[in-house]
C-alpha positions in Angstrom: -26.6 22.7 19.0 -22.5 22.8 17.9 -19.7 21.3 17.6 -16.7 21.4 19.6 -13.1 20.1 18.4 -11.5 21.0 21.5 -10.9 17.4 22.3 -9.1 17.2 18.7 -6.9 20.6 19.9 -5.8 18.9 23.1 -5.1 15.2 21.2 -2.9 17.5 18.8 -1.0 18.6 21.7 -0.6 15.4 23.4 0.8 13.7 20.4 3.2 17.0 19.7 1.4 17.7 16.4 0.6 21.2 15.0 -2.7 21.9 12.9 -0.3 22.0 9.8 0.7 18.5 10.6 -2.7 17.2 10.8 -3.5 19.2 7.5 -0.9 17.1 5.8 -1.6 14.0 7.4 -5.3 14.0 6.8 -5.3 15.8 3.5 -7.4 18.4 4.8 -8.0 21.8 2.9 -7.0 25.1 5.0 -10.9 25.9 4.5 -11.8 22.7 6.3 -9.1 23.7 9.1 -10.8 27.3 9.2 -14.4 25.9 9.5 -13.3 23.7 12.5 -11.7 26.4 14.3 -15.1 28.2 14.1 -16.6 24.9 15.4 -18.6 24.7 12.0 -19.7 21.0 10.5 -17.5 19.0 8.2 -18.2 16.0 6.4 -18.0 12.6 7.9 -15.3 11.3 5.2 -13.0 14.0 6.8 -13.8 13.2 10.1 -12.8 9.5 9.4 -9.5 10.7 7.8 -8.9 12.7 11.0 -9.8 9.8 13.1 -7.5 7.3 11.1 -4.5 9.9 11.4 -5.1 10.2 15.4 -5.9 6.5 15.7 -9.2 7.3 17.5 -12.9 7.6 17.0 -15.4 10.7 16.6 -15.7 10.6 20.3 -12.0 11.3 20.5 -11.9 14.5 18.3 -15.4 16.3 18.7 -18.3 16.6 21.1 -21.8 18.0 20.6 -22.4 21.1 22.4 -26.3 21.8 23.5 -27.1 24.9 24.5 -30.5 26.4 24.1 -31.3 30.3 23.9 -32.0 30.6 27.8 -28.6 29.0 28.5 -26.9 31.4 25.9 -28.7 34.2 27.8 -27.4 33.3 31.2 -23.9 32.7 30.1 -23.8 36.0 28.2 -25.2 37.8 31.5 -22.5 35.5 33.5 -19.9 36.8 31.2 -21.0 40.5 31.5 -20.5 40.8 35.3 
């Protein structure tokens, strides 16, 4: 399982905002943005601040990705072709 913030990155584009704009508005550290860029977990308090700035709920900024070992292997094989 993992987390994807692709929805947030698309929402930023839709709202004509940069990651720096988000960082300032939601009072995020650069380390938090780096973790998000890598698809890592961040705290719910941070997610709530982002949601407040972006005027949405969690569903609007992230999605949980479920990929088991077999799916990863198949995806790696397809990519190698």
